[in-house]
PDB file with SEQRES, HELIX, SHEET and CRYST1 records, atoms N, CA, C and O in Angstrom:
SEQRES   1 A   84  UNK UNK UNK UNK UNK UNK UNK UNK UNK UNK UNK UNK UNK          
SEQRES   2 A   84  UNK UNK UNK UNK UNK UNK UNK UNK UNK UNK UNK UNK UNK          
SEQRES   3 A   84  UNK UNK UNK UNK UNK UNK UNK UNK UNK UNK UNK UNK UNK          
SEQRES   4 A   84  UNK UNK UNK UNK UNK UNK UNK UNK UNK UNK UNK UNK UNK          
SEQRES   5 A   84  UNK UNK UNK UNK UNK UNK UNK UNK UNK UNK UNK UNK UNK          
SEQRES   6 A   84  UNK UNK UNK UNK UNK UNK UNK UNK UNK UNK UNK UNK UNK          
SEQRES   7 A   84  UNK UNK UNK UNK UNK UNK                                      
HELIX    1 AA1 UNK A    2  UNK A    4  5                                   3    
HELIX    2 AA2 UNK A    5  UNK A   26  1                                  22    
HELIX    3 AA3 UNK A   31  UNK A   54  1                                  24    
HELIX    4 AA4 UNK A   63  UNK A   82  1                                  20    
CRYST1    1.000    1.000    1.000  90.00  90.00  90.00 P 1           1          
ATOM      1  N   UNK A   1     -14.690  -3.992  -9.684  1.00  0.00           N  
ATOM      2  CA  UNK A   1     -13.666  -3.084  -9.138  1.00  0.00           C  
ATOM      3  C   UNK A   1     -13.425  -3.286  -7.671  1.00  0.00           C  
ATOM      4  O   UNK A   1     -12.314  -3.035  -7.206  1.00  0.00           O  
ATOM      5  N   UNK A   2     -14.401  -3.725  -6.917  1.00  0.00           N  
ATOM      6  CA  UNK A   2     -14.230  -3.934  -5.465  1.00  0.00           C  
ATOM      7  C   UNK A   2     -13.379  -5.251  -5.245  1.00  0.00           C  
ATOM      8  O   UNK A   2     -12.772  -5.430  -4.189  1.00  0.00           O  
ATOM      9  N   UNK A   3     -13.362  -6.028  -6.130  1.00  0.00           N  
ATOM     10  CA  UNK A   3     -12.538  -7.209  -6.104  1.00  0.00           C  
ATOM     11  C   UNK A   3     -11.063  -6.908  -6.086  1.00  0.00           C  
ATOM     12  O   UNK A   3     -10.261  -7.646  -5.513  1.00  0.00           O  
ATOM     13  N   UNK A   4     -10.724  -5.817  -6.720  1.00  0.00           N  
ATOM     14  CA  UNK A   4      -9.376  -5.336  -6.816  1.00  0.00           C  
ATOM     15  C   UNK A   4      -8.882  -4.507  -5.697  1.00  0.00           C  
ATOM     16  O   UNK A   4      -7.692  -4.192  -5.667  1.00  0.00           O  
ATOM     17  N   UNK A   5      -9.719  -4.123  -4.757  1.00  0.00           N  
ATOM     18  CA  UNK A   5      -9.341  -3.220  -3.751  1.00  0.00           C  
ATOM     19  C   UNK A   5      -8.196  -3.638  -2.914  1.00  0.00           C  
ATOM     20  O   UNK A   5      -7.269  -2.854  -2.712  1.00  0.00           O  
ATOM     21  N   UNK A   6      -8.210  -4.866  -2.402  1.00  0.00           N  
ATOM     22  CA  UNK A   6      -7.123  -5.255  -1.569  1.00  0.00           C  
ATOM     23  C   UNK A   6      -5.745  -5.380  -2.391  1.00  0.00           C  
ATOM     24  O   UNK A   6      -4.670  -5.271  -1.801  1.00  0.00           O  
ATOM     25  N   UNK A   7      -5.814  -5.603  -3.714  1.00  0.00           N  
ATOM     26  CA  UNK A   7      -4.530  -5.630  -4.513  1.00  0.00           C  
ATOM     27  C   UNK A   7      -4.119  -4.209  -4.681  1.00  0.00           C  
ATOM     28  O   UNK A   7      -2.922  -3.922  -4.659  1.00  0.00           O  
ATOM     29  N   UNK A   8      -4.995  -3.346  -4.840  1.00  0.00           N  
ATOM     30  CA  UNK A   8      -4.592  -1.953  -4.955  1.00  0.00           C  
ATOM     31  C   UNK A   8      -3.937  -1.399  -3.569  1.00  0.00           C  
ATOM     32  O   UNK A   8      -2.949  -0.665  -3.562  1.00  0.00           O  
ATOM     33  N   UNK A   9      -4.516  -1.779  -2.566  1.00  0.00           N  
ATOM     34  CA  UNK A   9      -4.017  -1.454  -1.144  1.00  0.00           C  
ATOM     35  C   UNK A   9      -2.601  -2.165  -0.998  1.00  0.00           C  
ATOM     36  O   UNK A   9      -1.674  -1.601  -0.417  1.00  0.00           O  
ATOM     37  N   UNK A  10      -2.495  -3.317  -1.506  1.00  0.00           N  
ATOM     38  CA  UNK A  10      -1.196  -4.008  -1.387  1.00  0.00           C  
ATOM     39  C   UNK A  10      -0.027  -3.344  -2.039  1.00  0.00           C  
ATOM     40  O   UNK A  10       1.128  -3.503  -1.646  1.00  0.00           O  
ATOM     41  N   UNK A  11      -0.388  -2.556  -3.101  1.00  0.00           N  
ATOM     42  CA  UNK A  11       0.591  -1.882  -3.804  1.00  0.00           C  
ATOM     43  C   UNK A  11       0.881  -0.454  -3.241  1.00  0.00           C  
ATOM     44  O   UNK A  11       2.009   0.036  -3.204  1.00  0.00           O  
ATOM     45  N   UNK A  12      -0.308   0.187  -2.788  1.00  0.00           N  
ATOM     46  CA  UNK A  12      -0.085   1.528  -2.333  1.00  0.00           C  
ATOM     47  C   UNK A  12       0.572   1.658  -1.065  1.00  0.00           C  
ATOM     48  O   UNK A  12       1.226   2.680  -0.862  1.00  0.00           O  
ATOM     49  N   UNK A  13       0.499   0.845  -0.256  1.00  0.00           N  
ATOM     50  CA  UNK A  13       1.048   0.942   1.210  1.00  0.00           C  
ATOM     51  C   UNK A  13       2.581   0.906   1.066  1.00  0.00           C  
ATOM     52  O   UNK A  13       3.215   1.892   1.442  1.00  0.00           O  
ATOM     53  N   UNK A  14       3.209  -0.137   0.558  1.00  0.00           N  
ATOM     54  CA  UNK A  14       4.662  -0.098   0.427  1.00  0.00           C  
ATOM     55  C   UNK A  14       5.180   0.921  -0.491  1.00  0.00           C  
ATOM     56  O   UNK A  14       6.321   1.352  -0.320  1.00  0.00           O  
ATOM     57  N   UNK A  15       4.384   1.379  -1.525  1.00  0.00           N  
ATOM     58  CA  UNK A  15       4.806   2.419  -2.403  1.00  0.00           C  
ATOM     59  C   UNK A  15       4.890   3.707  -1.592  1.00  0.00           C  
ATOM     60  O   UNK A  15       5.866   4.443  -1.738  1.00  0.00           O  
ATOM     61  N   UNK A  16       3.892   4.016  -0.728  1.00  0.00           N  
ATOM     62  CA  UNK A  16       3.972   5.161   0.070  1.00  0.00           C  
ATOM     63  C   UNK A  16       5.171   5.158   0.972  1.00  0.00           C  
ATOM     64  O   UNK A  16       5.831   6.184   1.137  1.00  0.00           O  
ATOM     65  N   UNK A  17       5.483   3.946   1.596  1.00  0.00           N  
ATOM     66  CA  UNK A  17       6.672   3.988   2.440  1.00  0.00           C  
ATOM     67  C   UNK A  17       7.858   4.204   1.582  1.00  0.00           C  
ATOM     68  O   UNK A  17       8.721   4.981   1.990  1.00  0.00           O  
ATOM     69  N   UNK A  18       7.995   3.646   0.513  1.00  0.00           N  
ATOM     70  CA  UNK A  18       9.227   3.747  -0.280  1.00  0.00           C  
ATOM     71  C   UNK A  18       9.348   5.192  -0.935  1.00  0.00           C  
ATOM     72  O   UNK A  18      10.469   5.679  -1.081  1.00  0.00           O  
ATOM     73  N   UNK A  19       8.250   5.857  -1.316  1.00  0.00           N  
ATOM     74  CA  UNK A  19       8.266   7.197  -1.777  1.00  0.00           C  
ATOM     75  C   UNK A  19       8.683   8.152  -0.580  1.00  0.00           C  
ATOM     76  O   UNK A  19       9.466   9.083  -0.768  1.00  0.00           O  
ATOM     77  N   UNK A  20       8.176   7.901   0.546  1.00  0.00           N  
ATOM     78  CA  UNK A  20       8.649   8.765   1.590  1.00  0.00           C  
ATOM     79  C   UNK A  20      10.136   8.646   1.937  1.00  0.00           C  
ATOM     80  O   UNK A  20      10.849   9.621   2.175  1.00  0.00           O  
ATOM     81  N   UNK A  21      10.548   7.366   1.947  1.00  0.00           N  
ATOM     82  CA  UNK A  21      11.919   7.157   2.229  1.00  0.00           C  
ATOM     83  C   UNK A  21      12.893   7.676   1.057  1.00  0.00           C  
ATOM     84  O   UNK A  21      13.950   8.234   1.349  1.00  0.00           O  
ATOM     85  N   UNK A  22      12.551   7.499  -0.108  1.00  0.00           N  
ATOM     86  CA  UNK A  22      13.395   8.097  -1.147  1.00  0.00           C  
ATOM     87  C   UNK A  22      13.402   9.502  -1.321  1.00  0.00           C  
ATOM     88  O   UNK A  22      14.371  10.094  -1.796  1.00  0.00           O  
ATOM     89  N   UNK A  23      12.194  10.145  -0.898  1.00  0.00           N  
ATOM     90  CA  UNK A  23      12.070  11.575  -1.024  1.00  0.00           C  
ATOM     91  C   UNK A  23      12.989  12.234   0.125  1.00  0.00           C  
ATOM     92  O   UNK A  23      13.684  13.228  -0.085  1.00  0.00           O  
ATOM     93  N   UNK A  24      12.919  11.615   1.273  1.00  0.00           N  
ATOM     94  CA  UNK A  24      13.656  12.206   2.395  1.00  0.00           C  
ATOM     95  C   UNK A  24      15.249  11.952   2.242  1.00  0.00           C  
ATOM     96  O   UNK A  24      16.060  12.719   2.762  1.00  0.00           O  
ATOM     97  N   UNK A  25      15.603  10.917   1.555  1.00  0.00           N  
ATOM     98  CA  UNK A  25      17.017  10.603   1.416  1.00  0.00           C  
ATOM     99  C   UNK A  25      17.546  11.389   0.261  1.00  0.00           C  
ATOM    100  O   UNK A  25      18.697  11.819   0.329  1.00  0.00           O  
ATOM    101  N   UNK A  26      16.802  11.618  -0.803  1.00  0.00           N  
ATOM    102  CA  UNK A  26      17.323  12.371  -1.898  1.00  0.00           C  
ATOM    103  C   UNK A  26      17.389  13.914  -1.600  1.00  0.00           C  
ATOM    104  O   UNK A  26      18.298  14.549  -2.135  1.00  0.00           O  
ATOM    105  N   UNK A  27      16.589  14.492  -0.871  1.00  0.00           N  
ATOM    106  CA  UNK A  27      16.600  15.849  -0.542  1.00  0.00           C  
ATOM    107  C   UNK A  27      16.037  16.773  -1.599  1.00  0.00           C  
ATOM    108  O   UNK A  27      16.185  17.994  -1.539  1.00  0.00           O  
ATOM    109  N   UNK A  28      15.377  16.144  -2.585  1.00  0.00           N  
ATOM    110  CA  UNK A  28      14.728  17.089  -3.671  1.00  0.00           C  
ATOM    111  C   UNK A  28      13.535  17.640  -3.162  1.00  0.00           C  
ATOM    112  O   UNK A  28      13.260  18.799  -3.471  1.00  0.00           O  
ATOM    113  N   UNK A  29      12.755  16.969  -2.403  1.00  0.00           N  
ATOM    114  CA  UNK A  29      11.505  17.397  -1.882  1.00  0.00           C  
ATOM    115  C   UNK A  29      11.669  17.822  -0.375  1.00  0.00           C  
ATOM    116  O   UNK A  29      12.403  17.222   0.410  1.00  0.00           O  
ATOM    117  N   UNK A  30      10.908  18.921  -0.057  1.00  0.00           N  
ATOM    118  CA  UNK A  30      10.825  19.282   1.428  1.00  0.00           C  
ATOM    119  C   UNK A  30      10.345  18.037   2.262  1.00  0.00           C  
ATOM    120  O   UNK A  30       9.563  17.209   1.797  1.00  0.00           O  
ATOM    121  N   UNK A  31      10.846  17.973   3.467  1.00  0.00           N  
ATOM    122  CA  UNK A  31      10.488  16.855   4.281  1.00  0.00           C  
ATOM    123  C   UNK A  31       9.023  16.813   4.579  1.00  0.00           C  
ATOM    124  O   UNK A  31       8.478  15.710   4.641  1.00  0.00           O  
ATOM    125  N   UNK A  32       8.339  17.896   4.766  1.00  0.00           N  
ATOM    126  CA  UNK A  32       6.904  17.957   5.037  1.00  0.00           C  
ATOM    127  C   UNK A  32       6.089  17.356   3.873  1.00  0.00           C  
ATOM    128  O   UNK A  32       5.208  16.512   4.040  1.00  0.00           O  
ATOM    129  N   UNK A  33       6.467  17.878   2.644  1.00  0.00           N  
ATOM    130  CA  UNK A  33       5.792  17.391   1.383  1.00  0.00           C  
ATOM    131  C   UNK A  33       5.973  15.858   1.299  1.00  0.00           C  
ATOM    132  O   UNK A  33       4.996  15.119   1.181  1.00  0.00           O  
ATOM    133  N   UNK A  34       7.237  15.395   1.362  1.00  0.00           N  
ATOM    134  CA  UNK A  34       7.342  13.957   1.221  1.00  0.00           C  
ATOM    135  C   UNK A  34       6.578  13.226   2.369  1.00  0.00           C  
ATOM    136  O   UNK A  34       6.005  12.169   2.104  1.00  0.00           O  
ATOM    137  N   UNK A  35       6.545  13.703   3.545  1.00  0.00           N  
ATOM    138  CA  UNK A  35       5.780  12.976   4.542  1.00  0.00           C  
ATOM    139  C   UNK A  35       4.379  12.965   4.226  1.00  0.00           C  
ATOM    140  O   UNK A  35       3.750  11.922   4.406  1.00  0.00           O  
ATOM    141  N   UNK A  36       3.728  14.133   3.715  1.00  0.00           N  
ATOM    142  CA  UNK A  36       2.384  14.025   3.408  1.00  0.00           C  
ATOM    143  C   UNK A  36       2.043  13.265   2.219  1.00  0.00           C  
ATOM    144  O   UNK A  36       0.994  12.622   2.196  1.00  0.00           O  
ATOM    145  N   UNK A  37       2.861  13.284   1.199  1.00  0.00           N  
ATOM    146  CA  UNK A  37       2.657  12.337  -0.003  1.00  0.00           C  
ATOM    147  C   UNK A  37       2.694  10.849   0.496  1.00  0.00           C  
ATOM    148  O   UNK A  37       1.913  10.010   0.046  1.00  0.00           O  
ATOM    149  N   UNK A  38       3.554  10.589   1.363  1.00  0.00           N  
ATOM    150  CA  UNK A  38       3.704   9.100   1.903  1.00  0.00           C  
ATOM    151  C   UNK A  38       2.619   8.814   2.542  1.00  0.00           C  
ATOM    152  O   UNK A  38       2.078   7.737   2.293  1.00  0.00           O  
ATOM    153  N   UNK A  39       2.059   9.684   3.490  1.00  0.00           N  
ATOM    154  CA  UNK A  39       0.917   9.344   4.260  1.00  0.00           C  
ATOM    155  C   UNK A  39      -0.224   9.231   3.453  1.00  0.00           C  
ATOM    156  O   UNK A  39      -1.024   8.328   3.698  1.00  0.00           O  
ATOM    157  N   UNK A  40      -0.427  10.039   2.492  1.00  0.00           N  
ATOM    158  CA  UNK A  40      -1.672   9.908   1.605  1.00  0.00           C  
ATOM    159  C   UNK A  40      -1.756   8.583   0.892  1.00  0.00           C  
ATOM    160  O   UNK A  40      -2.843   8.027   0.734  1.00  0.00           O  
ATOM    161  N   UNK A  41      -0.591   8.056   0.446  1.00  0.00           N  
ATOM    162  CA  UNK A  41      -0.590   6.751  -0.229  1.00  0.00           C  
ATOM    163  C   UNK A  41      -0.768   5.631   0.754  1.00  0.00           C  
ATOM    164  O   UNK A  41      -1.453   4.656   0.447  1.00  0.00           O  
ATOM    165  N   UNK A  42      -0.137   5.735   2.010  1.00  0.00           N  
ATOM    166  CA  UNK A  42      -0.383   4.690   2.952  1.00  0.00           C  
ATOM    167  C   UNK A  42      -1.823   4.692   3.415  1.00  0.00           C  
ATOM    168  O   UNK A  42      -2.371   3.609   3.617  1.00  0.00           O  
ATOM    169  N   UNK A  43      -2.479   5.829   3.599  1.00  0.00           N  
ATOM    170  CA  UNK A  43      -3.879   5.865   4.036  1.00  0.00           C  
ATOM    171  C   UNK A  43      -4.796   5.363   2.985  1.00  0.00           C  
ATOM    172  O   UNK A  43      -5.747   4.653   3.312  1.00  0.00           O  
ATOM    173  N   UNK A  44      -4.563   5.705   1.647  1.00  0.00           N  
ATOM    174  CA  UNK A  44      -5.324   5.240   0.614  1.00  0.00           C  
ATOM    175  C   UNK A  44      -5.252   3.705   0.462  1.00  0.00           C  
ATOM    176  O   UNK A  44      -6.267   3.072   0.173  1.00  0.00           O  
ATOM    177  N   UNK A  45      -4.148   3.149   0.640  1.00  0.00           N  
ATOM    178  CA  UNK A  45      -3.995   1.716   0.467  1.00  0.00           C  
ATOM    179  C   UNK A  45      -4.650   1.095   1.709  1.00  0.00           C  
ATOM    180  O   UNK A  45      -5.260   0.040   1.532  1.00  0.00           O  
ATOM    181  N   UNK A  46      -4.601   1.617   2.945  1.00  0.00           N  
ATOM    182  CA  UNK A  46      -5.213   1.047   4.041  1.00  0.00           C  
ATOM    183  C   UNK A  46      -6.729   1.135   3.841  1.00  0.00           C  
ATOM    184  O   UNK A  46      -7.440   0.171   4.128  1.00  0.00           O  
ATOM    185  N   UNK A  47      -7.242   2.290   3.348  1.00  0.00           N  
ATOM    186  CA  UNK A  47      -8.630   2.391   3.214  1.00  0.00           C  
ATOM    187  C   UNK A  47      -9.230   1.348   2.141  1.00  0.00           C  
ATOM    188  O   UNK A  47     -10.346   0.840   2.247  1.00  0.00           O  
ATOM    189  N   UNK A  48      -8.349   1.112   1.124  1.00  0.00           N  
ATOM    190  CA  UNK A  48      -8.818   0.095   0.103  1.00  0.00           C  
ATOM    191  C   UNK A  48      -9.023  -1.264   0.873  1.00  0.00           C  
ATOM    192  O   UNK A  48     -10.040  -1.940   0.718  1.00  0.00           O  
ATOM    193  N   UNK A  49      -8.016  -1.613   1.694  1.00  0.00           N  
ATOM    194  CA  UNK A  49      -8.176  -2.873   2.518  1.00  0.00           C  
ATOM    195  C   UNK A  49      -9.363  -2.858   3.256  1.00  0.00           C  
ATOM    196  O   UNK A  49     -10.184  -3.766   3.126  1.00  0.00           O  
ATOM    197  N   UNK A  50      -9.565  -1.766   4.139  1.00  0.00           N  
ATOM    198  CA  UNK A  50     -10.715  -1.762   5.005  1.00  0.00           C  
ATOM    199  C   UNK A  50     -12.120  -1.826   4.386  1.00  0.00           C  
ATOM    200  O   UNK A  50     -13.059  -2.436   4.897  1.00  0.00           O  
ATOM    201  N   UNK A  51     -12.173  -1.122   3.212  1.00  0.00           N  
ATOM    202  CA  UNK A  51     -13.436  -1.061   2.483  1.00  0.00           C  
ATOM    203  C   UNK A  51     -13.735  -2.485   2.011  1.00  0.00           C  
ATOM    204  O   UNK A  51     -14.877  -2.941   2.062  1.00  0.00           O  
ATOM    205  N   UNK A  52     -12.660  -3.199   1.539  1.00  0.00           N  
ATOM    206  CA  UNK A  52     -13.006  -4.658   1.057  1.00  0.00           C  
ATOM    207  C   UNK A  52     -13.237  -5.532   2.279  1.00  0.00           C  
ATOM    208  O   UNK A  52     -14.104  -6.397   2.148  1.00  0.00           O  
ATOM    209  N   UNK A  53     -12.621  -5.453   3.418  1.00  0.00           N  
ATOM    210  CA  UNK A  53     -12.851  -6.225   4.554  1.00  0.00           C  
ATOM    211  C   UNK A  53     -14.193  -5.946   5.232  1.00  0.00           C  
ATOM    212  O   UNK A  53     -14.896  -6.889   5.595  1.00  0.00           O  
ATOM    213  N   UNK A  54     -14.555  -4.709   5.407  1.00  0.00           N  
ATOM    214  CA  UNK A  54     -15.702  -4.480   6.322  1.00  0.00           C  
ATOM    215  C   UNK A  54     -17.051  -4.135   5.510  1.00  0.00           C  
ATOM    216  O   UNK A  54     -18.047  -3.731   6.109  1.00  0.00           O  
ATOM    217  N   UNK A  55     -17.031  -4.306   4.191  1.00  0.00           N  
ATOM    218  CA  UNK A  55     -18.286  -4.120   3.435  1.00  0.00           C  
ATOM    219  C   UNK A  55     -19.278  -5.348   3.694  1.00  0.00           C  
ATOM    220  O   UNK A  55     -18.892  -6.511   3.817  1.00  0.00           O  
ATOM    221  N   UNK A  56     -20.523  -4.955   3.756  1.00  0.00           N  
ATOM    222  CA  UNK A  56     -21.486  -5.900   4.164  1.00  0.00           C  
ATOM    223  C   UNK A  56     -21.758  -7.039   3.128  1.00  0.00           C  
ATOM    224  O   UNK A  56     -22.048  -8.189   3.457  1.00  0.00           O  
ATOM    225  N   UNK A  57     -21.645  -6.638   1.959  1.00  0.00           N  
ATOM    226  CA  UNK A  57     -21.861  -7.692   0.885  1.00  0.00           C  
ATOM    227  C   UNK A  57     -20.710  -8.392   0.320  1.00  0.00           C  
ATOM    228  O   UNK A  57     -20.671  -8.770  -0.851  1.00  0.00           O  
ATOM    229  N   UNK A  58     -19.734  -8.564   1.210  1.00  0.00           N  
ATOM    230  CA  UNK A  58     -18.487  -9.012   0.667  1.00  0.00           C  
ATOM    231  C   UNK A  58     -18.547 -10.407   0.005  1.00  0.00           C  
ATOM    232  O   UNK A  58     -18.090 -10.537  -1.131  1.00  0.00           O  
ATOM    233  N   UNK A  59     -19.073 -11.423   0.640  1.00  0.00           N  
ATOM    234  CA  UNK A  59     -19.286 -12.738   0.182  1.00  0.00           C  
ATOM    235  C   UNK A  59     -17.971 -13.485  -0.187  1.00  0.00           C  
ATOM    236  O   UNK A  59     -18.016 -14.463  -0.934  1.00  0.00           O  
ATOM    237  N   UNK A  60     -16.850 -13.048   0.311  1.00  0.00           N  
ATOM    238  CA  UNK A  60     -15.604 -13.745  -0.063  1.00  0.00           C  
ATOM    239  C   UNK A  60     -15.262 -14.657   1.104  1.00  0.00           C  
ATOM    240  O   UNK A  60     -15.746 -14.455   2.217  1.00  0.00           O  
ATOM    241  N   UNK A  61     -14.443 -15.643   0.854  1.00  0.00           N  
ATOM    242  CA  UNK A  61     -14.132 -16.649   1.834  1.00  0.00           C  
ATOM    243  C   UNK A  61     -12.772 -16.348   2.481  1.00  0.00           C  
ATOM    244  O   UNK A  61     -12.313 -17.139   3.305  1.00  0.00           O  
ATOM    245  N   UNK A  62     -12.118 -15.241   2.140  1.00  0.00           N  
ATOM    246  CA  UNK A  62     -10.969 -14.900   2.672  1.00  0.00           C  
ATOM    247  C   UNK A  62      -9.654 -15.225   1.807  1.00  0.00           C  
ATOM    248  O   UNK A  62      -8.556 -14.758   2.109  1.00  0.00           O  
ATOM    249  N   UNK A  63      -9.861 -16.054   0.724  1.00  0.00           N  
ATOM    250  CA  UNK A  63      -8.819 -16.353  -0.019  1.00  0.00           C  
ATOM    251  C   UNK A  63      -8.393 -15.220  -0.929  1.00  0.00           C  
ATOM    252  O   UNK A  63      -7.235 -15.205  -1.346  1.00  0.00           O  
ATOM    253  N   UNK A  64      -9.217 -14.309  -1.252  1.00  0.00           N  
ATOM    254  CA  UNK A  64      -8.738 -13.090  -1.989  1.00  0.00           C  
ATOM    255  C   UNK A  64      -7.928 -12.155  -1.098  1.00  0.00           C  
ATOM    256  O   UNK A  64      -7.017 -11.481  -1.578  1.00  0.00           O  
ATOM    257  N   UNK A  65      -8.235 -12.110   0.135  1.00  0.00           N  
ATOM    258  CA  UNK A  65      -7.463 -11.291   1.028  1.00  0.00           C  
ATOM    259  C   UNK A  65      -6.166 -11.966   1.360  1.00  0.00           C  
ATOM    260  O   UNK A  65      -5.191 -11.247   1.576  1.00  0.00           O  
ATOM    261  N   UNK A  66      -6.043 -13.318   1.425  1.00  0.00           N  
ATOM    262  CA  UNK A  66      -4.814 -13.977   1.679  1.00  0.00           C  
ATOM    263  C   UNK A  66      -3.903 -13.792   0.407  1.00  0.00           C  
ATOM    264  O   UNK A  66      -2.697 -13.584   0.538  1.00  0.00           O  
ATOM    265  N   UNK A  67      -4.488 -13.869  -0.785  1.00  0.00           N  
ATOM    266  CA  UNK A  67      -3.682 -13.598  -2.053  1.00  0.00           C  
ATOM    267  C   UNK A  67      -3.144 -12.138  -2.025  1.00  0.00           C  
ATOM    268  O   UNK A  67      -1.973 -11.899  -2.321  1.00  0.00           O  
ATOM    269  N   UNK A  68      -4.035 -11.154  -1.659  1.00  0.00           N  
ATOM    270  CA  UNK A  68      -3.658  -9.824  -1.604  1.00  0.00           C  
ATOM    271  C   UNK A  68      -2.514  -9.556  -0.581  1.00  0.00           C  
ATOM    272  O   UNK A  68      -1.593  -8.776  -0.823  1.00  0.00           O  
ATOM    273  N   UNK A  69      -2.638 -10.258   0.578  1.00  0.00           N  
ATOM    274  CA  UNK A  69      -1.576 -10.142   1.589  1.00  0.00           C  
ATOM    275  C   UNK A  69      -0.261 -10.704   1.045  1.00  0.00           C  
ATOM    276  O   UNK A  69       0.805 -10.143   1.297  1.00  0.00           O  
ATOM    277  N   UNK A  70      -0.337 -11.819   0.293  1.00  0.00           N  
ATOM    278  CA  UNK A  70       0.888 -12.392  -0.254  1.00  0.00           C  
ATOM    279  C   UNK A  70       1.471 -11.443  -1.368  1.00  0.00           C  
ATOM    280  O   UNK A  70       2.681 -11.388  -1.584  1.00  0.00           O  
ATOM    281  N   UNK A  71       0.577 -10.724  -2.042  1.00  0.00           N  
ATOM    282  CA  UNK A  71       1.160  -9.756  -3.089  1.00  0.00           C  
ATOM    283  C   UNK A  71       1.860  -8.682  -2.253  1.00  0.00           C  
ATOM    284  O   UNK A  71       3.022  -8.337  -2.470  1.00  0.00           O  
ATOM    285  N   UNK A  72       1.070  -8.160  -1.262  1.00  0.00           N  
ATOM    286  CA  UNK A  72       1.669  -7.085  -0.365  1.00  0.00           C  
ATOM    287  C   UNK A  72       3.181  -7.604   0.150  1.00  0.00           C  
ATOM    288  O   UNK A  72       4.165  -6.877   0.010  1.00  0.00           O  
ATOM    289  N   UNK A  73       3.255  -8.766   0.682  1.00  0.00           N  
ATOM    290  CA  UNK A  73       4.631  -9.264   1.182  1.00  0.00           C  
ATOM    291  C   UNK A  73       5.572  -9.244   0.092  1.00  0.00           C  
ATOM    292  O   UNK A  73       6.687  -8.749   0.250  1.00  0.00           O  
ATOM    293  N   UNK A  74       5.181  -9.782  -1.078  1.00  0.00           N  
ATOM    294  CA  UNK A  74       6.133  -9.949  -2.192  1.00  0.00           C  
ATOM    295  C   UNK A  74       6.593  -8.699  -2.685  1.00  0.00           C  
ATOM    296  O   UNK A  74       7.804  -8.524  -2.823  1.00  0.00           O  
ATOM    297  N   UNK A  75       5.675  -7.697  -3.002  1.00  0.00           N  
ATOM    298  CA  UNK A  75       5.932  -6.425  -3.433  1.00  0.00           C  
ATOM    299  C   UNK A  75       6.798  -5.631  -2.511  1.00  0.00           C  
ATOM    300  O   UNK A  75       7.731  -4.972  -2.969  1.00  0.00           O  
ATOM    301  N   UNK A  76       6.518  -5.665  -1.160  1.00  0.00           N  
ATOM    302  CA  UNK A  76       7.296  -5.072  -0.214  1.00  0.00           C  
ATOM    303  C   UNK A  76       8.773  -5.579  -0.224  1.00  0.00           C  
ATOM    304  O   UNK A  76       9.721  -4.794  -0.221  1.00  0.00           O  
ATOM    305  N   UNK A  77       8.913  -6.923  -0.235  1.00  0.00           N  
ATOM    306  CA  UNK A  77      10.211  -7.490  -0.194  1.00  0.00           C  
ATOM    307  C   UNK A  77      10.971  -7.100  -1.412  1.00  0.00           C  
ATOM    308  O   UNK A  77      12.119  -6.679  -1.271  1.00  0.00           O  
ATOM    309  N   UNK A  78      10.439  -7.200  -2.592  1.00  0.00           N  
ATOM    310  CA  UNK A  78      11.119  -6.796  -3.772  1.00  0.00           C  
ATOM    311  C   UNK A  78      11.399  -5.344  -3.810  1.00  0.00           C  
ATOM    312  O   UNK A  78      12.498  -4.987  -4.236  1.00  0.00           O  
ATOM    313  N   UNK A  79      10.542  -4.467  -3.418  1.00  0.00           N  
ATOM    314  CA  UNK A  79      10.736  -2.978  -3.428  1.00  0.00           C  
ATOM    315  C   UNK A  79      11.868  -2.657  -2.446  1.00  0.00           C  
ATOM    316  O   UNK A  79      12.840  -1.982  -2.785  1.00  0.00           O  
ATOM    317  N   UNK A  80      11.713  -3.151  -1.249  1.00  0.00           N  
ATOM    318  CA  UNK A  80      12.883  -2.773  -0.277  1.00  0.00           C  
ATOM    319  C   UNK A  80      14.154  -3.476  -0.441  1.00  0.00           C  
ATOM    320  O   UNK A  80      15.160  -3.056   0.130  1.00  0.00           O  
ATOM    321  N   UNK A  81      14.180  -4.529  -1.191  1.00  0.00           N  
ATOM    322  CA  UNK A  81      15.419  -5.267  -1.531  1.00  0.00           C  
ATOM    323  C   UNK A  81      16.101  -4.459  -2.638  1.00  0.00           C  
ATOM    324  O   UNK A  81      17.328  -4.368  -2.660  1.00  0.00           O  
ATOM    325  N   UNK A  82      15.288  -3.843  -3.602  1.00  0.00           N  
ATOM    326  CA  UNK A  82      15.996  -3.024  -4.632  1.00  0.00           C  
ATOM    327  C   UNK A  82      16.434  -1.758  -3.941  1.00  0.00           C  
ATOM    328  O   UNK A  82      17.499  -1.243  -4.281  1.00  0.00           O  
ATOM    329  N   UNK A  83      15.740  -1.254  -3.056  1.00  0.00           N  
ATOM    330  CA  UNK A  83      16.185   0.010  -2.355  1.00  0.00           C  
ATOM    331  C   UNK A  83      17.384  -0.050  -1.510  1.00  0.00           C  
ATOM    332  O   UNK A  83      17.987   0.970  -1.176  1.00  0.00           O  
ATOM    333  N   UNK A  84      17.733  -1.224  -1.163  1.00  0.00           N  
ATOM    334  CA  UNK A  84      18.794  -1.601  -0.231  1.00  0.00           C  
ATOM    335  C   UNK A  84      18.543  -1.471   1.132  1.00  0.00           C  
ATOM    336  O   UNK A  84      19.409  -1.778   1.951  1.00  0.00           O  
TER     337      UNK A  84                                                      
END                                                                             
């Protein structure tokens, strides 16, 4: 499970930003609720990254983090390209 933490974080952070942006633009959700939901997703994704990076028994050489960061960049690019 801990091996997937950076990948989970790579999806949650851009998803939180996109959710907040869509909620504020659509007007269906109150601005405060949209901001809180977005902040929760961003913090959860960041926490997943930090748990993986700073745990003592990590034993990884950094290649997993590099792959997770590339997934983050690719998912962010595709998501925001689709959003316009």
